[in-house]
N, CA, C, O and the ligand as a Tripos MOL2 file, in Angstrom:
@<TRIPOS>MOLECULE
protein
  237   235    60     0     0
PROTEIN
NO_CHARGES

@<TRIPOS>ATOM
      1 N           0.8200   -1.2220   -0.0090 N.3       1 MET1
      2 CA          0.0090   -0.0040    0.0150 C.3       1 MET1
      3 C           0.8700    1.2530    0.0180 C.2       1 MET1
      4 O           1.9060    1.3060    0.6810 O.2       1 MET1
      5 N           0.4420    2.2440   -0.7150 N.am      2 THR2
      6 CA          1.1680    3.5030   -0.7710 C.3       2 THR2
      7 C           0.7310    4.3590    0.4290 C.2       2 THR2
      8 O          -0.4470    4.3660    0.7870 O.2       2 THR2
      9 N           1.6340    5.0460    1.0210 N.am      3 ALA3
     10 CA          1.3290    5.9060    2.1660 C.3       3 ALA3
     11 C           0.4750    7.0740    1.6500 C.2       3 ALA3
     12 O           0.6930    7.5700    0.5450 O.2       3 ALA3
     13 N          -0.4780    7.4960    2.4480 N.am      4 VAL4
     14 CA         -1.2530    8.6320    2.1590 C.3       4 VAL4
     15 C          -0.3970    9.8750    2.3910 C.2       4 VAL4
     16 O           0.2340   10.0190    3.4380 O.2       4 VAL4
     17 N          -0.3820   10.7590    1.4160 N.am      5 PRO5
     18 CA          0.4700   11.9780    1.6240 C.3       5 PRO5
     19 C           0.0280   12.7680    2.8520 C.2       5 PRO5
     20 O          -1.1500   13.0910    3.0040 O.2       5 PRO5
     21 N           0.9590   13.0650    3.7000 N.am      6 ALA6
     22 CA          0.6230   13.7420    4.9560 C.3       6 ALA6
     23 C           0.6380   15.2260    4.8790 C.2       6 ALA6
     24 O           0.0840   15.8930    5.7520 O.2       6 ALA6
     25 N           1.2460   15.7650    3.8750 N.am      7 ASN7
     26 CA          1.4940   17.2170    3.8450 C.3       7 ASN7
     27 C           0.6380   17.9600    2.8570 C.2       7 ASN7
     28 O           0.9950   19.0600    2.4340 O.2       7 ASN7
     29 N          -0.4510   17.4050    2.4910 N.am      8 ARG8
     30 CA         -1.2600   18.1090    1.4780 C.3       8 ARG8
     31 C          -1.8630   19.3130    2.1300 C.2       8 ARG8
     32 O          -2.3870   19.2330    3.2410 O.2       8 ARG8
     33 N          -1.7940   20.4220    1.4530 N.am      9 PRO9
     34 CA         -2.3990   21.6580    1.9940 C.3       9 PRO9
     35 C          -3.9150   21.4610    2.1470 C.2       9 PRO9
     36 O          -4.5670   20.9100    1.2610 O.2       9 PRO9
     37 N          -4.4600   21.9130    3.2700 N.am     10 MET10
     38 CA         -5.8750   21.8020    3.4870 C.3      10 MET10
     39 C          -6.5230   23.1100    2.9800 C.2      10 MET10
     40 O          -5.8920   24.1660    2.9590 O.2      10 MET10
     41 N          -7.7580   23.0060    2.5880 N.am     11 LEU11
     42 CA         -8.5200   24.1810    2.2860 C.3      11 LEU11
     43 C          -8.6500   25.0030    3.5520 C.2      11 LEU11
     44 O          -8.8350   24.4580    4.6400 O.2      11 LEU11
     45 N          -8.5570   26.2820    3.4130 N.am     12 SER12
     46 CA         -8.7600   27.1010    4.5920 C.3      12 SER12
     47 C         -10.1680   27.6780    4.5760 C.2      12 SER12
     48 O         -10.8730   27.5990    3.5700 O.2      12 SER12
     49 N         -10.5620   28.2480    5.6850 N.am     13 GLY13
     50 CA        -11.9120   28.7410    5.7980 C.3      13 GLY13
     51 C         -12.6070   28.0510    6.9180 C.2      13 GLY13
     52 O         -11.9790   27.3170    7.6800 O.2      13 GLY13
     53 N         -13.8830   28.2620    7.0420 N.am     14 ASP14
     54 CA        -14.5750   27.6800    8.2070 C.3      14 ASP14
     55 C         -15.3500   26.4240    7.8260 C.2      14 ASP14
     56 O         -16.1970   25.9710    8.5960 O.2      14 ASP14
     57 N         -15.0830   25.8610    6.6710 N.am     15 ARG15
     58 CA        -15.7490   24.6410    6.2820 C.3      15 ARG15
     59 C         -14.7320   23.6270    5.8280 C.2      15 ARG15
     60 O         -14.6710   23.2650    4.6530 O.2      15 ARG15
     61 N         -13.9390   23.1760    6.7680 N.am     16 VAL16
     62 CA        -12.9060   22.2180    6.4360 C.3      16 VAL16
     63 C         -13.2770   20.8630    7.0300 C.2      16 VAL16
     64 O         -13.5130   20.7440    8.2320 O.2      16 VAL16
     65 N         -13.3240   19.8590    6.1860 N.am     17 TYR17
     66 CA        -13.6360   18.5410    6.6480 C.3      17 TYR17
     67 C         -12.4500   17.6410    6.4100 C.2      17 TYR17
     68 O         -11.7240   17.8000    5.4290 O.2      17 TYR17
     69 N         -12.2500   16.6930    7.3080 N.am     18 ARG18
     70 CA        -11.1580   15.7170    7.0900 C.3      18 ARG18
     71 C         -11.7570   14.3670    7.1060 C.2      18 ARG18
     72 O         -12.7040   14.0990    7.8470 O.2      18 ARG18
     73 N         -11.2110   13.4980    6.2870 N.am     19 ILE19
     74 CA        -11.6590   12.1060    6.2870 C.3      19 ILE19
     75 C         -10.4230   11.2310    6.3620 C.2      19 ILE19
     76 O          -9.5240   11.3420    5.5290 O.2      19 ILE19
     77 N         -10.3780   10.3610    7.3590 N.am     20 HIS20
     78 CA         -9.2420    9.4540    7.5270 C.3      20 HIS20
     79 C          -9.6890    8.0550    7.3070 C.2      20 HIS20
     80 O         -10.7450    7.6510    7.7960 O.2      20 HIS20
     81 N          -8.9150    7.3050    6.5850 N.am     21 TRP21
     82 CA         -9.1330    5.8930    6.4840 C.3      21 TRP21
     83 C          -8.6000    5.2340    7.7410 C.2      21 TRP21
     84 O          -7.4310    5.4200    8.0810 O.2      21 TRP21
     85 N          -9.4200    4.4750    8.4330 N.am     22 VAL22
     86 CA         -8.9620    3.7800    9.6190 C.3      22 VAL22
     87 C          -8.2000    2.5580    9.2380 C.2      22 VAL22
     88 O          -8.7680    1.5990    8.7150 O.2      22 VAL22
     89 N          -6.9000    2.5770    9.4950 N.am     23 LEU23
     90 CA         -6.0240    1.4430    9.0870 C.3      23 LEU23
     91 C          -6.4710    0.1110    9.6010 C.2      23 LEU23
     92 O          -6.8560   -0.0500   10.7600 O.2      23 LEU23
     93 N          -6.4090   -0.8400    8.7040 N.am     24 GLY24
     94 CA         -6.7850   -2.2160    9.1290 C.3      24 GLY24
     95 C          -8.2690   -2.4920    9.1420 C.2      24 GLY24
     96 O          -8.6840   -3.5900    9.5130 O.2      24 GLY24
     97 N          -9.0700   -1.5420    8.7530 N.am     25 THR25
     98 CA        -10.5100   -1.7050    8.7240 C.3      25 THR25
     99 C         -11.0670   -1.1970    7.3940 C.2      25 THR25
    100 O         -10.3160   -0.6570    6.5820 O.2      25 THR25
    101 N         -12.3610   -1.3590    7.1610 N.am     26 ASP26
    102 CA        -13.0120   -0.7790    6.0450 C.3      26 ASP26
    103 C         -13.6670    0.5560    6.3740 C.2      26 ASP26
    104 O         -14.4840    1.0750    5.6140 O.2      26 ASP26
    105 N         -13.2900    1.0870    7.5110 N.am     27 ARG27
    106 CA        -13.9930    2.2910    7.9880 C.3      27 ARG27
    107 C         -13.2890    3.5760    7.6250 C.2      27 ARG27
    108 O         -12.0760    3.6270    7.4220 O.2      27 ARG27
    109 N         -14.0870    4.5930    7.5550 N.am     28 LEU28
    110 CA        -13.5630    5.9320    7.3330 C.3      28 LEU28
    111 C         -13.9600    6.7910    8.5330 C.2      28 LEU28
    112 O         -15.0950    6.7040    9.0000 O.2      28 LEU28
    113 N         -13.0670    7.5960    9.0260 N.am     29 ARG29
    114 CA        -13.4060    8.4980   10.1360 C.3      29 ARG29
    115 C         -13.5160    9.9040    9.5790 C.2      29 ARG29
    116 O         -12.5800   10.4390    8.9860 O.2      29 ARG29
    117 N         -14.6760   10.4790    9.7830 N.am     30 ALA30
    118 CA        -14.9370   11.8250    9.3390 C.3      30 ALA30
    119 C         -14.6580   12.8150   10.5300 C.2      30 ALA30
    120 O         -15.0720   12.5940   11.6680 O.2      30 ALA30
    121 N         -13.9570   13.8750   10.1940 N.am     31 VAL31
    122 CA        -13.7630   14.8620   11.2440 C.3      31 VAL31
    123 C         -14.2740   16.2180   10.6850 C.2      31 VAL31
    124 O         -13.7720   16.7450    9.6920 O.2      31 VAL31
    125 N         -15.2700   16.7300   11.3660 N.am     32 CYS32
    126 CA        -15.8620   17.9750   10.9530 C.3      32 CYS32
    127 C         -14.9540   19.1410   11.3760 C.2      32 CYS32
    128 O         -14.0840   18.9870   12.2330 O.2      32 CYS32
    129 N         -15.1740   20.3070   10.7580 N.am     33 HIS33
    130 CA        -14.3310   21.4630   11.1300 C.3      33 HIS33
    131 C         -14.6080   21.9320   12.5410 C.2      33 HIS33
    132 O         -13.8230   22.7050   13.0910 O.2      33 HIS33
    133 N         -15.7380   21.4730   13.1700 N.am     34 CYS34
    134 CA        -15.9920   21.8300   14.5430 C.3      34 CYS34
    135 C         -15.3810   20.7930   15.4700 C.2      34 CYS34
    136 O         -15.5800   20.8610   16.6830 O.2      34 CYS34
    137 N         -14.6460   19.8440   14.9290 N.am     35 SER35
    138 CA        -13.8860   18.8230   15.6490 C.3      35 SER35
    139 C         -14.7150   17.6280   16.0950 C.2      35 SER35
    140 O         -14.2140   16.7740   16.8260 O.2      35 SER35
    141 N         -15.9830   17.5480   15.6660 N.am     36 ALA36
    142 CA        -16.7620   16.3760   15.9220 C.3      36 ALA36
    143 C         -16.2100   15.2500   15.0350 C.2      36 ALA36
    144 O         -15.7980   15.4960   13.9020 O.2      36 ALA36
    145 N         -16.2030   14.0200   15.5530 N.am     37 GLU37
    146 CA        -15.7000   12.8670   14.7640 C.3      37 GLU37
    147 C         -16.6870   11.7690   14.7850 C.2      37 GLU37
    148 O         -17.4340   11.6160   15.7510 O.2      37 GLU37
    149 N         -16.7130   10.9800   13.7190 N.am     38 ARG38
    150 CA        -17.5330    9.8070   13.6910 C.3      38 ARG38
    151 C         -16.9920    8.8410   12.6010 C.2      38 ARG38
    152 O         -16.4320    9.2700   11.5930 O.2      38 ARG38
    153 N         -17.1790    7.5470   12.8400 N.am     39 GLU39
    154 CA        -16.6860    6.5570   11.9060 C.3      39 GLU39
    155 C         -17.8160    5.9820   11.0780 C.2      39 GLU39
    156 O         -18.9290    5.8030   11.5720 O.2      39 GLU39
    157 N         -17.5340    5.6960    9.8270 N.am     40 PHE40
    158 CA        -18.5300    5.1750    8.9050 C.3      40 PHE40
    159 C         -17.8930    4.0790    8.0570 C.2      40 PHE40
    160 O         -16.6810    4.0700    7.8410 O.2      40 PHE40
    161 N         -18.7210    3.1630    7.5850 N.am     41 GLU41
    162 CA        -18.3020    2.2210    6.5450 C.3      41 GLU41
    163 C         -18.7280    2.6830    5.2050 C.2      41 GLU41
    164 O         -18.1190    2.3020    4.2050 O.2      41 GLU41
    165 N         -19.7580    3.4980    5.1290 N.am     42 ASP42
    166 CA        -20.2970    3.9230    3.8700 C.3      42 ASP42
    167 C         -20.0080    5.4160    3.6440 C.2      42 ASP42
    168 O         -20.4820    6.2790    4.3830 O.2      42 ASP42
    169 N         -19.2060    5.6900    2.5860 N.am     43 PRO43
    170 CA        -18.8330    7.0900    2.3270 C.3      43 PRO43
    171 C         -20.0220    8.0100    2.0880 C.2      43 PRO43
    172 O         -19.9610    9.2100    2.3550 O.2      43 PRO43
    173 N         -21.1170    7.4190    1.5760 N.am     44 VAL44
    174 CA        -22.3090    8.2480    1.3380 C.3      44 VAL44
    175 C         -22.8900    8.7220    2.6730 C.2      44 VAL44
    176 O         -23.2170    9.8970    2.8430 O.2      44 VAL44
    177 N         -23.0070    7.7910    3.6060 N.am     45 GLU45
    178 CA        -23.4930    8.1550    4.9540 C.3      45 GLU45
    179 C         -22.5400    9.1850    5.6010 C.2      45 GLU45
    180 O         -22.9660   10.1440    6.2430 O.2      45 GLU45
    181 N         -21.2840    8.9470    5.4060 N.am     46 LEU46
    182 CA        -20.2920    9.8410    5.9480 C.3      46 LEU46
    183 C         -20.5380   11.2810    5.4890 C.2      46 LEU46
    184 O         -20.5940   12.2000    6.3060 O.2      46 LEU46
    185 N         -20.6830   11.4640    4.1810 N.am     47 TRP47
    186 CA        -20.8620   12.8100    3.6620 C.3      47 TRP47
    187 C         -22.1990   13.3810    4.0830 C.2      47 TRP47
    188 O         -22.3020   14.5810    4.3350 O.2      47 TRP47
    189 N         -23.2260   12.5490    4.1650 N.am     48 ASP48
    190 CA        -24.5290   13.0350    4.6630 C.3      48 ASP48
    191 C         -24.3700   13.5710    6.0940 C.2      48 ASP48
    192 O         -24.8980   14.6280    6.4380 O.2      48 ASP48
    193 N         -23.6590   12.8470    6.8820 N.am     49 TRP49
    194 CA        -23.4540   13.2860    8.2580 C.3      49 TRP49
    195 C         -22.6510   14.5960    8.3420 C.2      49 TRP49
    196 O         -23.0040   15.5290    9.0640 O.2      49 TRP49
    197 N         -21.5580   14.6180    7.5700 N.am     50 LEU50
    198 CA        -20.6820   15.8110    7.6080 C.3      50 LEU50
    199 C         -21.4270   17.0640    7.1320 C.2      50 LEU50
    200 O         -21.4030   18.1240    7.7560 O.2      50 LEU50
    201 N         -22.0770   16.8740    6.0060 N.am     51 LEU51
    202 CA        -22.7140   18.0840    5.3930 C.3      51 LEU51
    203 C         -23.9150   18.5450    6.1510 C.2      51 LEU51
    204 O         -24.3530   19.6840    5.9880 O.2      51 LEU51
    205 N         -24.4810   17.6580    7.0080 N.am     52 ASP52
    206 CA        -25.6130   17.9690    7.8030 C.3      52 ASP52
    207 C         -25.2550   18.2590    9.2230 C.2      52 ASP52
    208 O         -26.1390   18.4850   10.0490 O.2      52 ASP52
    209 N         -24.0200   18.2600    9.5280 N.am     53 HIS53
    210 CA        -23.6130   18.3780   10.9080 C.3      53 HIS53
    211 C         -24.0320   19.7210   11.5040 C.2      53 HIS53
    212 O         -23.7410   20.7690   10.9260 O.2      53 HIS53
    213 N         -24.7220   19.7040   12.6720 N.am     54 PRO54
    214 CA        -25.1810   20.9410   13.2670 C.3      54 PRO54
    215 C         -24.0620   21.6450   14.0660 C.2      54 PRO54
    216 O         -24.1130   21.7280   15.2930 O.2      54 PRO54
    217 N         -23.0680   22.1400   13.3410 N.am     55 CYS55
    218 CA        -21.8830   22.6700   13.9620 C.3      55 CYS55
    219 C         -22.1590   23.8750   14.8660 C.2      55 CYS55
    220 O         -21.5000   24.0710   15.8870 O.2      55 CYS55
    221 N         -23.1070   24.6380   14.4810 N.am     56 GLU56
    222 CA        -23.3060   25.9180   15.1810 C.3      56 GLU56
    223 C         -23.4570   25.6850   16.7230 C.2      56 GLU56
    224 O         -23.0470   26.5090   17.5410 O.2      56 GLU56
    225 N         -24.0470   24.5550   17.0550 N.am     57 ARG57
    226 CA        -24.2950   24.2590   18.4600 C.3      57 ARG57
    227 C         -22.9720   24.0710   19.2570 C.2      57 ARG57
    228 O         -22.9160   24.3540   20.4540 O.2      57 ARG57
    229 N         -21.9330   23.5970   18.5780 N.am     58 SER58
    230 CA        -20.7080   23.3260   19.3060 C.3      58 SER58
    231 C         -19.7270   24.4770   19.2640 C.2      58 SER58
    232 O         -18.6130   24.3500   19.7730 O.2      58 SER58
    233 N         -20.1120   25.6130   18.6660 N.am     59 ARG59
    234 CA        -19.1340   26.6680   18.5990 C.3      59 ARG59
    235 C         -19.4340   27.7650   19.6260 C.2      59 ARG59
    236 O         -18.6980   28.7480   19.7110 O.2      59 ARG59
    237 ZN        -19.5500   20.1080   12.7570 Zn       60 ZN60
@<TRIPOS>BOND
     1     1     2 1
     2     2     3 1
     3     3     4 2
     4     3     5 am
     5     5     6 1
     6     6     7 1
     7     7     8 2
     8     7     9 am
     9     9    10 1
    10    10    11 1
    11    11    12 2
    12    11    13 am
    13    13    14 1
    14    14    15 1
    15    15    16 2
    16    15    17 am
    17    17    18 1
    18    18    19 1
    19    19    20 2
    20    19    21 am
    21    21    22 1
    22    22    23 1
    23    23    24 2
    24    23    25 am
    25    25    26 1
    26    26    27 1
    27    27    28 2
    28    27    29 am
    29    29    30 1
    30    30    31 1
    31    31    32 2
    32    31    33 am
    33    33    34 1
    34    34    35 1
    35    35    36 2
    36    35    37 am
    37    37    38 1
    38    38    39 1
    39    39    40 2
    40    39    41 am
    41    41    42 1
    42    42    43 1
    43    43    44 2
    44    43    45 am
    45    45    46 1
    46    46    47 1
    47    47    48 2
    48    47    49 am
    49    49    50 1
    50    50    51 1
    51    51    52 2
    52    51    53 am
    53    53    54 1
    54    54    55 1
    55    55    56 2
    56    55    57 am
    57    57    58 1
    58    58    59 1
    59    59    60 2
    60    59    61 am
    61    61    62 1
    62    62    63 1
    63    63    64 2
    64    63    65 am
    65    65    66 1
    66    66    67 1
    67    67    68 2
    68    67    69 am
    69    69    70 1
    70    70    71 1
    71    71    72 2
    72    71    73 am
    73    73    74 1
    74    74    75 1
    75    75    76 2
    76    75    77 am
    77    77    78 1
    78    78    79 1
    79    79    80 2
    80    79    81 am
    81    81    82 1
    82    82    83 1
    83    83    84 2
    84    83    85 am
    85    85    86 1
    86    86    87 1
    87    87    88 2
    88    87    89 am
    89    89    90 1
    90    90    91 1
    91    91    92 2
    92    91    93 am
    93    93    94 1
    94    94    95 1
    95    95    96 2
    96    95    97 am
    97    97    98 1
    98    98    99 1
    99    99   100 2
   100    99   101 am
   101   101   102 1
   102   102   103 1
   103   103   104 2
   104   103   105 am
   105   105   106 1
   106   106   107 1
   107   107   108 2
   108   107   109 am
   109   109   110 1
   110   110   111 1
   111   111   112 2
   112   111   113 am
   113   113   114 1
   114   114   115 1
   115   115   116 2
   116   115   117 am
   117   117   118 1
   118   118   119 1
   119   119   120 2
   120   119   121 am
   121   121   122 1
   122   122   123 1
   123   123   124 2
   124   123   125 am
   125   125   126 1
   126   126   127 1
   127   127   128 2
   128   127   129 am
   129   129   130 1
   130   130   131 1
   131   131   132 2
   132   131   133 am
   133   133   134 1
   134   134   135 1
   135   135   136 2
   136   135   137 am
   137   137   138 1
   138   138   139 1
   139   139   140 2
   140   139   141 am
   141   141   142 1
   142   142   143 1
   143   143   144 2
   144   143   145 am
   145   145   146 1
   146   146   147 1
   147   147   148 2
   148   147   149 am
   149   149   150 1
   150   150   151 1
   151   151   152 2
   152   151   153 am
   153   153   154 1
   154   154   155 1
   155   155   156 2
   156   155   157 am
   157   157   158 1
   158   158   159 1
   159   159   160 2
   160   159   161 am
   161   161   162 1
   162   162   163 1
   163   163   164 2
   164   163   165 am
   165   165   166 1
   166   166   167 1
   167   167   168 2
   168   167   169 am
   169   169   170 1
   170   170   171 1
   171   171   172 2
   172   171   173 am
   173   173   174 1
   174   174   175 1
   175   175   176 2
   176   175   177 am
   177   177   178 1
   178   178   179 1
   179   179   180 2
   180   179   181 am
   181   181   182 1
   182   182   183 1
   183   183   184 2
   184   183   185 am
   185   185   186 1
   186   186   187 1
   187   187   188 2
   188   187   189 am
   189   189   190 1
   190   190   191 1
   191   191   192 2
   192   191   193 am
   193   193   194 1
   194   194   195 1
   195   195   196 2
   196   195   197 am
   197   197   198 1
   198   198   199 1
   199   199   200 2
   200   199   201 am
   201   201   202 1
   202   202   203 1
   203   203   204 2
   204   203   205 am
   205   205   206 1
   206   206   207 1
   207   207   208 2
   208   207   209 am
   209   209   210 1
   210   210   211 1
   211   211   212 2
   212   211   213 am
   213   213   214 1
   214   214   215 1
   215   215   216 2
   216   215   217 am
   217   217   218 1
   218   218   219 1
   219   219   220 2
   220   219   221 am
   221   221   222 1
   222   222   223 1
   223   223   224 2
   224   223   225 am
   225   225   226 1
   226   226   227 1
   227   227   228 2
   228   227   229 am
   229   229   230 1
   230   230   231 1
   231   231   232 2
   232   231   233 am
   233   233   234 1
   234   234   235 1
   235   235   236 2
@<TRIPOS>SUBSTRUCTURE
     1 MET1         2 RESIDUE 1 A MET
     2 THR2         6 RESIDUE 1 A THR
     3 ALA3        10 RESIDUE 1 A ALA
     4 VAL4        14 RESIDUE 1 A VAL
     5 PRO5        18 RESIDUE 1 A PRO
     6 ALA6        22 RESIDUE 1 A ALA
     7 ASN7        26 RESIDUE 1 A ASN
     8 ARG8        30 RESIDUE 1 A ARG
     9 PRO9        34 RESIDUE 1 A PRO
    10 MET10       38 RESIDUE 1 A MET
    11 LEU11       42 RESIDUE 1 A LEU
    12 SER12       46 RESIDUE 1 A SER
    13 GLY13       50 RESIDUE 1 A GLY
    14 ASP14       54 RESIDUE 1 A ASP
    15 ARG15       58 RESIDUE 1 A ARG
    16 VAL16       62 RESIDUE 1 A VAL
    17 TYR17       66 RESIDUE 1 A TYR
    18 ARG18       70 RESIDUE 1 A ARG
    19 ILE19       74 RESIDUE 1 A ILE
    20 HIS20       78 RESIDUE 1 A HIS
    21 TRP21       82 RESIDUE 1 A TRP
    22 VAL22       86 RESIDUE 1 A VAL
    23 LEU23       90 RESIDUE 1 A LEU
    24 GLY24       94 RESIDUE 1 A GLY
    25 THR25       98 RESIDUE 1 A THR
    26 ASP26      102 RESIDUE 1 A ASP
    27 ARG27      106 RESIDUE 1 A ARG
    28 LEU28      110 RESIDUE 1 A LEU
    29 ARG29      114 RESIDUE 1 A ARG
    30 ALA30      118 RESIDUE 1 A ALA
    31 VAL31      122 RESIDUE 1 A VAL
    32 CYS32      126 RESIDUE 1 A CYS
    33 HIS33      130 RESIDUE 1 A HIS
    34 CYS34      134 RESIDUE 1 A CYS
    35 SER35      138 RESIDUE 1 A SER
    36 ALA36      142 RESIDUE 1 A ALA
    37 GLU37      146 RESIDUE 1 A GLU
    38 ARG38      150 RESIDUE 1 A ARG
    39 GLU39      154 RESIDUE 1 A GLU
    40 PHE40      158 RESIDUE 1 A PHE
    41 GLU41      162 RESIDUE 1 A GLU
    42 ASP42      166 RESIDUE 1 A ASP
    43 PRO43      170 RESIDUE 1 A PRO
    44 VAL44      174 RESIDUE 1 A VAL
    45 GLU45      178 RESIDUE 1 A GLU
    46 LEU46      182 RESIDUE 1 A LEU
    47 TRP47      186 RESIDUE 1 A TRP
    48 ASP48      190 RESIDUE 1 A ASP
    49 TRP49      194 RESIDUE 1 A TRP
    50 LEU50      198 RESIDUE 1 A LEU
    51 LEU51      202 RESIDUE 1 A LEU
    52 ASP52      206 RESIDUE 1 A ASP
    53 HIS53      210 RESIDUE 1 A HIS
    54 PRO54      214 RESIDUE 1 A PRO
    55 CYS55      218 RESIDUE 1 A CYS
    56 GLU56      222 RESIDUE 1 A GLU
    57 ARG57      226 RESIDUE 1 A ARG
    58 SER58      230 RESIDUE 1 A SER
    59 ARG59      234 RESIDUE 1 A ARG
    60 ZN60       237 GROUP 0 **** ****
C-alpha cells in the first residue's frame, strides 16, 4: 500500500472537513471542522453526516 500523503495543504476557511481511512478496517473516520468525529463504513453516509452536521451548536 502507498502511504497517504501527509502534507497536502488543506482548504482554509470555516468549512474544512477531514476524512481518515482507519487502518486495518473498512472504515472511514470523518472529522468535521468543529472537531466532531464519527466513523462510517459507507462514504455516502459519511458525507450526509458531515454536510448535515449541526456545527453551530458546538461553537
Ligand atoms: Zn460540525
